[in-house]
N, CA, C and O of each residue as an XYZ file, in Angstrom:
616
protein
N     -29.269    -17.037     19.416
C     -30.459    -17.236     18.630
C     -30.425    -18.638     18.044
O     -29.391    -19.090     17.553
N     -31.545    -19.315     18.095
C     -31.640    -20.673     17.564
C     -31.688    -20.617     16.036
O     -32.266    -19.687     15.472
N     -31.090    -21.599     15.361
C     -31.040    -21.597     13.893
C     -32.418    -21.449     13.236
O     -32.544    -20.757     12.226
N     -33.450    -22.090     13.795
C     -34.762    -22.005     13.143
C     -35.369    -20.597     13.280
O     -36.177    -20.188     12.446
N     -34.975    -19.854     14.341
C     -35.428    -18.464     14.470
C     -34.785    -17.591     13.392
O     -35.430    -16.725     12.802
N     -33.493    -17.845     13.153
C     -32.790    -17.085     12.125
C     -33.408    -17.348     10.752
O     -33.594    -16.420      9.965
N     -33.725    -18.603     10.467
C     -34.351    -18.934      9.183
C     -35.716    -18.272      9.050
O     -36.070    -17.791      7.974
N     -36.475    -18.245     10.120
C     -37.795    -17.599     10.089
C     -37.645    -16.102      9.823
O     -38.428    -15.523      9.069
N     -36.641    -15.475     10.439
C     -36.412    -14.047     10.209
C     -35.984    -13.789      8.766
O     -36.438    -12.827      8.145
N     -35.110    -14.649      8.229
C     -34.681    -14.492      6.844
C     -35.854    -14.664      5.884
O     -35.935    -13.957      4.880
N     -36.742    -15.571      6.171
C     -37.911    -15.794      5.319
C     -38.797    -14.547      5.281
O     -39.415    -14.247      4.260
N     -38.852    -13.833      6.394
C     -39.652    -12.607      6.424
C     -38.980    -11.457      5.682
O     -39.651    -10.643      5.047
N     -37.660    -11.395      5.764
C     -36.928    -10.279      5.172
C     -36.644    -10.498      3.682
O     -36.765     -9.562      2.892
N     -36.275    -11.697      3.297
C     -35.847    -11.974      1.935
C     -36.854    -11.581      0.861
O     -36.441    -10.992     -0.138
N     -38.144    -11.866      0.998
C     -39.058    -11.491     -0.077
C     -39.087     -9.985     -0.344
O     -39.394     -9.575     -1.464
N     -38.783     -9.170      0.630
C     -38.808     -7.732      0.441
C     -37.760     -7.275     -0.560
O     -37.957     -6.265     -1.235
N     -36.651     -7.996     -0.672
C     -35.602     -7.605     -1.593
C     -35.975     -7.930     -3.043
O     -35.286     -7.472     -3.956
N     -37.011     -8.682     -3.281
C     -37.421     -9.043     -4.631
C     -38.249     -7.948     -5.290
O     -38.376     -7.925     -6.514
N     -38.799     -7.064     -4.518
C     -39.650     -6.020     -5.055
C     -38.833     -4.767     -5.347
O     -37.802     -4.522     -4.721
N     -39.306     -3.985     -6.301
C     -38.642     -2.726     -6.621
C     -38.736     -1.789     -5.426
O     -39.701     -1.837     -4.664
N     -37.736     -0.944     -5.269
C     -37.729      0.012     -4.169
C     -38.639      1.183     -4.459
O     -39.368      1.190     -5.451
N     -38.594      2.179     -3.582
C     -39.479      3.331     -3.738
C     -39.101      4.253     -4.897
O     -39.926      5.049     -5.343
N     -37.860      4.155     -5.393
C     -37.419      5.033     -6.478
C     -37.381      4.246     -7.780
O     -36.788      3.170     -7.859
N     -38.029      4.809     -8.801
C     -38.105      4.164    -10.105
C     -37.588      5.134    -11.164
O     -37.992      6.297    -11.196
N     -36.695      4.657    -12.029
C     -36.139      5.481    -13.105
C     -36.718      4.964    -14.418
O     -36.515      3.807    -14.786
N     -37.445      5.841    -15.125
C     -38.098      5.445    -16.374
C     -37.757      6.419    -17.495
O     -37.281      7.532    -17.270
N     -38.019      5.953    -18.701
C     -37.861      6.793    -19.895
C     -36.486      7.443    -19.950
O     -36.367      8.623    -20.280
N     -35.443      6.673    -19.627
C     -34.079      7.188    -19.713
C     -33.657      7.216    -21.181
O     -33.851      6.242    -21.908
N     -33.075      8.344    -21.611
C     -32.688      8.466    -23.010
C     -31.528      9.439    -23.175
O     -31.202     10.208    -22.271
N     -30.920      9.383    -24.345
C     -29.841     10.291    -24.737
C     -29.914     10.446    -26.249
O     -30.479      9.600    -26.942
N     -29.338     11.532    -26.756
C     -29.242     11.713    -28.200
C     -28.030     10.948    -28.721
O     -27.043     10.787    -28.004
N     -28.100     10.477    -29.959
C     -26.931      9.913    -30.614
C     -25.852     10.996    -30.657
O     -26.163     12.186    -30.704
N     -24.603     10.587    -30.639
C     -23.503     11.549    -30.616
C     -22.652     11.416    -31.881
O     -22.673     10.387    -32.557
N     -21.910     12.471    -32.180
C     -20.978     12.456    -33.305
C     -19.765     11.619    -32.941
O     -19.493     11.379    -31.764
N     -19.041     11.178    -33.956
C     -17.879     10.304    -33.733
C     -16.866     10.884    -32.761
O     -16.389     10.174    -31.876
N     -16.528     12.160    -32.905
C     -15.490     12.766    -32.065
C     -16.052     13.435    -30.814
O     -15.307     14.070    -30.068
N     -17.345     13.302    -30.577
C     -17.956     13.979    -29.432
C     -17.595     13.250    -28.140
O     -17.935     12.077    -27.983
N     -16.904     13.933    -27.202
C     -16.446     13.260    -25.988
C     -17.488     13.171    -24.873
O     -17.270     12.478    -23.880
N     -18.611     13.862    -25.027
C     -19.620     13.876    -23.974
C     -21.012     13.636    -24.551
O     -21.268     13.830    -25.740
N     -21.892     13.208    -23.661
C     -23.305     13.061    -24.001
C     -24.115     13.425    -22.772
O     -23.583     13.507    -21.665
N     -25.390     13.639    -22.973
C     -26.264     13.979    -21.849
C     -27.352     12.927    -21.732
O     -27.918     12.485    -22.732
N     -27.636     12.533    -20.500
C     -28.674     11.545    -20.232
C     -29.848     12.185    -19.521
O     -29.681     13.056    -18.668
N     -31.034     11.740    -19.885
C     -32.259     12.287    -19.336
C     -33.136     11.138    -18.844
O     -32.998     10.012    -19.322
N     -34.028     11.401    -17.905
C     -34.901     10.353    -17.376
C     -35.978     10.975    -16.497
O     -35.906     12.147    -16.128
N     -36.962     10.173    -16.178
C     -37.989     10.554    -15.221
C     -37.784      9.693    -13.982
O     -37.757      8.465    -14.066
N     -37.640     10.343    -12.834
C     -37.409      9.641    -11.566
C     -38.659      9.814    -10.706
O     -39.050     10.931    -10.369
N     -39.275      8.690    -10.361
C     -40.483      8.714     -9.536
C     -40.158      8.093     -8.193
O     -39.531      7.037     -8.115
N     -40.592      8.764     -7.136
C     -40.335      8.315     -5.771
C     -41.667      8.082     -5.074
O     -42.438      9.019     -4.865
N     -41.935      6.838     -4.717
C     -43.182      6.521     -4.010
C     -42.988      6.500     -2.503
O     -43.945      6.298     -1.756
N     -41.755      6.707     -2.050
C     -41.456      6.649     -0.619
C     -41.129      8.011     -0.032
O     -41.621      9.044     -0.484
N     -40.282      7.979      0.990
C     -39.852      9.199      1.674
C     -38.891      9.980      0.781
O     -38.341      9.436     -0.176
N     -38.696     11.250      1.101
C     -37.785     12.102      0.341
C     -36.418     11.434      0.218
O     -35.948     10.785      1.153
N     -35.789     11.596     -0.935
C     -34.490     10.985     -1.196
C     -33.653     11.999     -1.975
O     -34.096     13.120     -2.224
N     -32.451     11.599     -2.353
C     -31.569     12.500     -3.093
C     -30.730     11.690     -4.072
O     -30.097     10.704     -3.694
N     -30.731     12.111     -5.325
C     -29.857     11.519     -6.328
C     -28.458     12.069     -6.066
O     -28.245     13.281     -6.098
N     -27.511     11.178     -5.807
C     -26.155     11.585     -5.454
C     -25.173     11.492     -6.610
O     -24.167     12.202     -6.632
N     -25.460     10.619     -7.572
C     -24.531     10.429     -8.677
C     -24.966      9.268     -9.534
O     -26.029      8.682     -9.331
N     -24.117      8.942    -10.504
C     -24.424      7.841    -11.407
C     -23.127      7.290    -11.977
O     -22.091      7.954    -11.942
N     -23.191      6.077    -12.499
C     -22.067      5.463    -13.186
C     -22.591      4.793    -14.446
O     -23.746      4.376    -14.524
N     -21.707      4.705    -15.423
C     -22.051      4.071    -16.692
C     -20.760      3.519    -17.278
O     -19.747      4.218    -17.308
N     -20.783      2.281    -17.740
C     -19.586      1.696    -18.337
C     -19.254      2.362    -19.673
O     -18.169      2.145    -20.214
N     -20.168      3.166    -20.211
C     -19.975      3.822    -21.515
C     -19.127      5.085    -21.421
O     -18.690      5.610    -22.445
N     -18.888      5.578    -20.210
C     -18.180      6.845    -20.036
C     -17.179      6.753    -18.887
O     -17.312      5.924    -17.987
N     -16.173      7.631    -18.942
C     -15.183      7.660    -17.861
C     -15.798      8.138    -16.560
O     -15.433      7.666    -15.483
N     -16.743      9.087    -16.657
C     -17.414      9.575    -15.456
C     -18.794     10.101    -15.811
O     -19.086     10.403    -16.969
N     -19.632     10.204    -14.798
C     -20.978     10.764    -14.963
C     -21.160     11.815    -13.878
O     -20.922     11.551    -12.700
N     -21.579     12.997    -14.282
C     -21.839     14.083    -13.332
C     -23.283     14.528    -13.476
O     -23.913     14.324    -14.514
N     -23.790     15.134    -12.424
C     -25.120     15.740    -12.475
C     -24.906     17.217    -12.779
O     -24.167     17.902    -12.071
N     -25.552     17.706    -13.830
C     -25.400     19.105    -14.228
C     -26.762     19.793    -14.272
O     -27.801     19.148    -14.414
N     -26.726     21.103    -14.148
C     -27.932     21.903    -14.367
C     -27.621     22.897    -15.472
O     -26.474     23.300    -15.665
N     -28.652     23.280    -16.184
C     -28.500     24.270    -17.232
C     -29.654     25.250    -17.086
O     -30.799     24.852    -16.875
N     -29.341     26.531    -17.199
C     -30.386     27.546    -17.106
C     -30.005     28.729    -17.983
O     -28.844     28.898    -18.354
N     -30.986     29.531    -18.302
C     -30.756     30.755    -19.080
C     -30.774     31.934    -18.123
O     -31.659     32.045    -17.275
N     -29.789     32.816    -18.266
C     -29.705     34.006    -17.432
C     -29.432     35.195    -18.343
O     -28.302     35.392    -18.789
N     -30.454     35.979    -18.617
C     -30.294     37.140    -19.489
C     -29.847     36.758    -20.884
O     -29.048     37.471    -21.491
N     -30.345     35.648    -21.403
C     -29.974     35.208    -22.743
C     -28.672     34.433    -22.812
O     -28.235     34.052    -23.898
N     -28.044     34.195    -21.667
C     -26.787     33.444    -21.617
C     -27.045     32.090    -20.956
O     -27.617     32.013    -19.869
N     -26.612     31.022    -21.638
C     -26.769     29.683    -21.082
C     -25.719     29.463    -20.007
O     -24.525     29.624    -20.260
N     -26.158     29.095    -18.802
C     -25.240     28.839    -17.695
C     -25.371     27.383    -17.277
O     -26.474     26.856    -17.135
N     -24.225     26.747    -17.084
C     -24.203     25.356    -16.655
C     -23.364     25.235    -15.398
O     -22.399     25.970    -15.191
N     -23.763     24.281    -14.566
C     -22.947     24.026    -13.380
C     -23.131     22.590    -12.932
O     -24.168     21.965    -13.155
N     -22.087     22.094    -12.295
C     -22.114     20.744    -11.737
C     -22.865     20.810    -10.416
O     -22.662     21.726     -9.619
N     -23.741     19.820    -10.189
C     -24.497     19.736     -8.935
C     -23.965     18.582     -8.099
O     -23.461     17.597     -8.639
N     -24.081     18.706     -6.774
C     -23.672     17.595     -5.910
C     -24.821     16.623     -5.667
O     -24.645     15.615     -4.982
N     -25.985     16.913     -6.215
C     -27.131     16.014     -6.083
C     -28.416     16.718     -6.457
O     -28.442     17.928     -6.680
N     -29.479     15.942     -6.520
C     -30.807     16.481     -6.813
C     -31.788     15.875     -5.820
O     -31.860     14.654     -5.675
N     -32.542     16.731     -5.137
C     -33.547     16.249     -4.199
C     -34.709     15.621     -4.957
O     -35.202     16.180     -5.937
N     -35.139     14.457     -4.492
C     -36.299     13.764     -5.050
C     -37.360     13.790     -3.951
O     -37.228     13.079     -2.955
N     -38.406     14.597     -4.115
C     -39.391     14.737     -3.033
C     -40.157     13.451     -2.744
O     -40.316     12.596     -3.615
N     -40.625     13.330     -1.513
C     -41.461     12.191     -1.135
C     -42.693     12.181     -2.024
O     -43.321     13.215     -2.251
N     -43.027     11.002     -2.520
C     -44.209     10.815     -3.375
C     -44.222     11.813     -4.527
O     -45.276     12.326     -4.903
N     -43.029     12.088     -5.090
C     -42.913     13.069     -6.160
C     -42.142     12.533     -7.357
O     -41.617     11.420     -7.329
N     -42.084     13.340     -8.402
C     -41.388     12.991     -9.629
C     -40.470     14.136    -10.032
O     -40.848     15.305     -9.953
N     -39.261     13.790    -10.466
C     -38.305     14.757    -10.985
C     -37.940     14.299    -12.391
O     -37.670     13.120    -12.621
N     -37.935     15.244    -13.329
C     -37.581     14.914    -14.701
C     -36.239     15.546    -15.047
O     -36.066     16.762    -14.957
N     -35.295     14.702    -15.442
C     -34.011     15.176    -15.948
C     -34.238     15.394    -17.436
O     -34.558     14.446    -18.154
N     -34.077     16.639    -17.919
C     -34.455     16.944    -19.294
C     -33.545     17.998    -19.903
O     -32.852     18.719    -19.186
N     -33.549     18.086    -21.243
C     -32.734     19.108    -21.905
C     -33.104     20.497    -21.401
O     -34.278     20.810    -21.205
N     -32.079     21.329    -21.194
C     -32.302     22.683    -20.722
C     -32.506     22.791    -19.228
O     -32.798     23.876    -18.725
N     -32.359     21.696    -18.507
C     -32.558     21.678    -17.055
C     -31.524     20.716    -16.450
O     -30.440     20.542    -17.007
N     -31.853     20.105    -15.333
C     -30.949     19.140    -14.704
C     -30.870     17.879    -15.572
O     -31.869     17.445    -16.144
N     -29.667     17.298    -15.662
C     -29.464     16.097    -16.470
C     -28.165     15.406    -16.039
O     -27.403     15.941    -15.234
N     -27.931     14.226    -16.581
C     -26.689     13.503    -16.347
C     -25.725     13.846    -17.473
O     -26.093     13.772    -18.646
N     -24.511     14.215    -17.137
C     -23.491     14.499    -18.145
C     -22.551     13.305    -18.178
O     -21.876     13.011    -17.191
N     -22.507     12.617    -19.313
C     -21.660     11.445    -19.512
C     -20.371     11.928    -20.153
O     -20.351     12.304    -21.325
N     -19.293     11.916    -19.377
C     -18.025     12.530    -19.777
C     -17.007     11.458    -20.155
O     -16.850     10.456    -19.458
N     -16.320     11.689    -21.272
C     -15.317     10.729    -21.735
C     -15.973      9.487    -22.316
O     -15.673      8.366    -21.905
N     -16.872      9.692    -23.278
C     -17.550      8.544    -23.902
C     -16.525      7.590    -24.499
O     -15.589      8.017    -25.176
N     -16.704      6.312    -24.249
C     -15.763      5.309    -24.759
C     -16.044      4.981    -26.221
O     -15.175      4.466    -26.924
N     -17.259      5.280    -26.677
C     -17.660      5.104    -28.082
C     -18.859      6.009    -28.312
O     -19.591      6.315    -27.370
N     -19.071      6.444    -29.555
C     -20.235      7.301    -29.822
C     -21.541      6.560    -29.531
O     -21.607      5.336    -29.647
N     -22.567      7.305    -29.156
C     -23.899      6.739    -28.982
C     -24.547      6.653    -30.357
O     -24.579      7.641    -31.091
N     -25.060      5.485    -30.710
C     -25.735      5.286    -31.988
C     -27.238      5.126    -31.758
O     -27.670      4.504    -30.788
N     -28.019      5.700    -32.667
C     -29.474      5.607    -32.556
C     -29.886      4.136    -32.409
O     -29.398      3.272    -33.138
N     -30.775      3.866    -31.474
C     -31.259      2.512    -31.223
C     -30.454      1.746    -30.177
O     -30.901      0.707    -29.689
N     -29.281      2.248    -29.835
C     -28.426      1.604    -28.833
C     -29.076      1.705    -27.454
O     -29.789      2.665    -27.165
N     -28.824      0.712    -26.611
C     -29.285      0.744    -25.217
C     -28.062      0.676    -24.323
O     -27.220     -0.210    -24.471
N     -27.968      1.621    -23.390
C     -26.793      1.766    -22.539
C     -27.202      1.613    -21.074
O     -28.069      2.347    -20.600
N     -26.590      0.669    -20.348
C     -26.923      0.531    -18.928
C     -26.314      1.653    -18.095
O     -25.185      2.081    -18.337
N     -27.070      2.119    -17.121
C     -26.603      3.168    -16.215
C     -27.092      2.824    -14.816
O     -28.155      2.222    -14.656
N     -26.327      3.200    -13.811
C     -26.727      3.000    -12.416
C     -26.774      4.357    -11.731
O     -25.784      5.089    -11.717
N     -27.925      4.687    -11.166
C     -28.091      5.933    -10.431
C     -28.001      5.626     -8.940
O     -28.578      4.649     -8.463
N     -27.276      6.461     -8.212
C     -27.039      6.240     -6.788
C     -27.840      7.258     -5.971
O     -27.687      8.468     -6.140
N     -28.686      6.749     -5.095
C     -29.531      7.583     -4.245
C     -29.103      7.450     -2.796
O     -28.548      6.427     -2.396
N     -29.360      8.483     -2.014
C     -28.995      8.502     -0.606
C     -29.674      7.375      0.167
O     -29.015      6.662      0.923
N     -30.978      7.205     -0.014
C     -31.721      6.195      0.742
C     -32.026      4.946     -0.066
O     -31.931      3.838      0.461
N     -32.385      5.097     -1.318
C     -32.782      3.953     -2.146
C     -31.595      3.131     -2.626
O     -31.772      2.013     -3.110
N     -30.385      3.671     -2.496
C     -29.210      2.941     -2.961
C     -29.066      3.037     -4.470
O     -29.393      4.063     -5.066
N     -28.577      1.971     -5.086
C     -28.338      1.956     -6.518
C     -29.581      1.475     -7.271
O     -30.164      0.443     -6.941
N     -29.968      2.241     -8.282
C     -31.107      1.883     -9.122
C     -30.590      1.784    -10.552
O     -30.011      2.734    -11.078
N     -30.804      0.629    -11.178
C     -30.345      0.405    -12.548
C     -31.400      0.869    -13.540
O     -32.601      0.751    -13.299
N     -30.925      1.398    -14.657
C     -31.817      1.830    -15.731
C     -31.103      1.607    -17.061
O     -29.904      1.329    -17.097
N     -31.849      1.733    -18.139
C     -31.286      1.609    -19.474
C     -31.563      2.887    -20.250
O     -32.714      3.297    -20.407
N     -30.498      3.509    -20.731
C     -30.624      4.704    -21.568
C     -30.842      4.238    -22.999
O     -30.039      3.477    -23.539
N     -31.926      4.694    -23.611
C     -32.197      4.373    -25.008
C     -31.769      5.563    -25.853
O     -32.209      6.691    -25.626
N     -30.907      5.302    -26.826
C     -30.353      6.375    -27.645
C     -31.314      6.713    -28.787
O     -31.733      5.848    -29.557
N     -31.644      7.997    -28.865
C     -32.545      8.524    -29.893
C     -31.742      9.169    -31.016
O     -30.535      9.373    -30.893
N     -32.422      9.483    -32.104
C     -31.777     10.143    -33.243
C     -31.109     11.436    -32.808
O     -31.577     12.114    -31.893
N     -30.036     11.764    -33.455
C     -29.299     12.995    -33.174
C     -30.163     14.198    -33.547
O     -30.895     14.167    -34.537
N     -30.069     15.243    -32.752
C     -30.830     16.462    -33.035
C     -30.087     17.292    -34.077
O     -28.867     17.175    -34.191
N     -30.794     18.132    -34.845
C     -30.135     18.962    -35.861
C     -29.071     19.875    -35.247
O     -29.172     20.270    -34.085
N     -28.070     20.197    -36.032
C     -26.984     21.081    -35.576
C     -27.559     22.376    -35.044
O     -28.479     22.953    -35.624
N     -26.998     22.828    -33.922
C     -27.464     24.070    -33.315
C     -28.551     23.867    -32.279
O     -28.957     24.820    -31.614
N     -29.031     22.637    -32.131
C     -30.113     22.371    -31.178
C     -29.701     21.397    -30.077
O     -30.544     20.929    -29.313
N     -28.421     21.094    -29.997
C     -27.982     20.104    -29.012
C     -27.947     20.650    -27.595
O     -27.966     19.872    -26.641
N     -27.896     21.970    -27.433
C     -27.863     22.549    -26.090
C     -26.564     22.245    -25.387
O     -25.495     22.614    -25.873
N     -26.636     21.586    -24.262
C     -25.520     21.332    -23.376
C     -24.385     20.566    -24.063
O     -23.214     20.900    -23.881
N     -24.729     19.540    -24.851
C     -23.704     18.715    -25.479
C     -22.853     19.550    -26.434
O     -21.632     19.394    -26.470
N     -23.490     20.438    -27.212
C     -22.736     21.208    -28.191
C     -21.763     22.164    -27.506
O     -20.694     22.441    -28.050
N     -22.103     22.663    -26.350
C     -21.203     23.583    -25.655
C     -19.943     22.846    -25.207
O     -18.856     23.424    -25.220
N     -20.073     21.585    -24.812
C     -18.902     20.820    -24.399
C     -18.041     20.424    -25.584
O     -16.831     20.263    -25.423
N     -18.617     20.260    -26.768
C     -17.858     19.875    -27.942
C     -16.857     20.940    -28.341
O     -15.782     20.623    -28.851
N     -17.197     22.201    -28.114
C     -16.381     23.288    -28.610
C     -15.373     23.805    -27.588
O     -14.647     24.756    -27.876
N     -15.314     23.210    -26.422
C     -14.387     23.710    -25.389
C     -13.313     22.708    -25.101
O     -12.447     22.955    -24.263
């Protein structure tokens, strides 16, 4: 291939990398955590304008690990489990929210403080890595933390 052909091909491909991909992560948030609380939960809205994809995992410098968890009620009993991923439908939206699927931030390196912004990277099967910022909200009253409170006591 002649050098000028390669440059022409790069000129066509390079601008595409400047635009956001088909998966967008918005409204990412978490509750402030107590000083000794080793875990936190992250929530967000994931919008996919492209073909079906799958959230495979996430990383955050604020925690030792990040897992995808689900929470559901079964006969008045809260059940939680680790998921290996979450399907993101084509041209669809998935909301990670309290009482449902969410990111579990395990081994927090420091407590989350209200107003803090925490960078997180979500890994998708097709879209690759998508960066987002978790905005920390005020702590919820005792007894209303849901998933986080269950991890504090075990």
